C-alpha positions as CSV (number, residue, x, y, z in Angstrom):
1,M,1.1,11.1,-24.1
2,N,3.1,8.6,-22.2
3,L,1.8,5.7,-20.1
4,L,1.9,7.6,-16.8
5,H,-0.2,10.4,-18.1
6,K,-2.8,8.0,-19.5
7,L,-2.9,6.1,-16.2
8,F,-3.4,9.3,-14.3
9,L,-6.1,10.4,-16.7
10,A,-7.9,7.1,-16.3
11,I,-7.8,7.3,-12.5
12,V,-9.1,10.8,-12.5
13,L,-11.9,10.0,-14.9
14,T,-12.8,6.9,-12.9
15,F,-13.2,8.8,-9.7
16,S,-14.8,11.9,-11.1
17,L,-17.5,10.1,-13.1
18,S,-18.5,7.6,-10.4
19,A,-21.6,8.1,-8.4
20,P,-21.5,8.2,-4.6
21,A,-21.9,4.8,-3.1
22,M,-24.9,4.0,-0.8
23,A,-24.8,1.6,2.1
24,C,-25.9,-2.0,1.4
25,P,-29.7,-2.5,1.9
26,L,-29.1,-4.5,5.1
27,C,-26.9,-1.9,6.7
28,K,-29.0,1.0,5.5
29,E,-32.2,-0.4,7.1
30,G,-30.7,-2.3,10.0
31,I,-29.0,0.6,11.8
32,P,-31.9,3.1,12.0
33,E,-34.2,0.3,13.2
34,A,-31.9,-0.5,16.1
35,G,-33.4,2.4,18.1
36,E,-31.9,5.4,19.8
37,R,-31.7,4.0,23.3
38,E,-30.0,1.0,24.9
39,E,-33.2,0.4,26.9
40,D,-34.7,-1.6,24.1
41,G,-31.7,-3.9,23.9
42,H,-30.2,-2.4,20.8
43,D,-27.1,-0.1,20.7
44,P,-26.8,1.6,17.3
45,D,-23.0,2.2,17.8
46,R,-22.4,-1.4,18.6
47,L,-24.5,-2.6,15.7
48,S,-22.7,-0.3,13.2
49,K,-19.3,-1.5,14.5
50,A,-20.4,-5.1,14.0
51,Y,-21.4,-4.3,10.4
52,N,-17.9,-2.7,9.9
53,Y,-16.1,-5.7,11.3
54,S,-18.1,-8.1,9.1
55,I,-17.2,-6.1,6.0
56,F,-13.5,-6.0,7.1
57,A,-13.6,-9.8,7.4
58,F,-15.3,-10.3,4.1
59,I,-12.7,-8.1,2.4
60,G,-9.7,-9.3,4.4
61,I,-10.1,-13.0,4.2
62,P,-10.0,-13.2,0.4
63,F,-7.0,-10.9,0.2
64,G,-5.3,-12.9,2.9
65,F,-5.9,-16.2,1.1
66,T,-4.7,-14.6,-2.2
67,G,-1.6,-13.3,-0.5
68,I,-0.8,-16.7,1.0
69,L,-1.3,-18.4,-2.3
70,G,0.9,-15.8,-4.1
71,Y,3.6,-16.2,-1.5
72,G,3.5,-20.0,-1.9
73,I,3.8,-19.8,-5.6
74,Y,6.7,-17.3,-5.2
75,R,8.5,-19.7,-2.9
76,I,8.0,-22.7,-5.2
77,H,9.3,-20.6,-8.2
78,R,12.2,-19.4,-6.2
79,R,13.1,-22.9,-5.0
80,E,12.9,-24.3,-8.5
81,S,15.1,-21.6,-9.9
82,A,17.7,-22.1,-7.2
83,K,18.2,-25.8,-8.1
84,P,21.2,-26.6,-10.1
85,P,20.5,-27.8,-13.7
86,C,20.5,-31.5,-14.3
87,A,23.5,-32.8,-16.1
88,G,22.2,-35.1,-18.7
């Protein structure tokens, strides 16, 4: 069994043995309590979109910072490797 087959098997087992994910407690309880009508001042669609945007932000910001940090390290490494060696 080569590495590709082992990797594929690991991915298939990971996804087949995992349980379905439930919403976080805040999202799960917050959206049904919002009400069905806009008359009470709560719009369930708007609230669920707000939860989605906050999740996107909480996921996107760390990945963005990691990407910027990785790019900075890459540039420093590339700049150092492009310098001519010191004649000593």
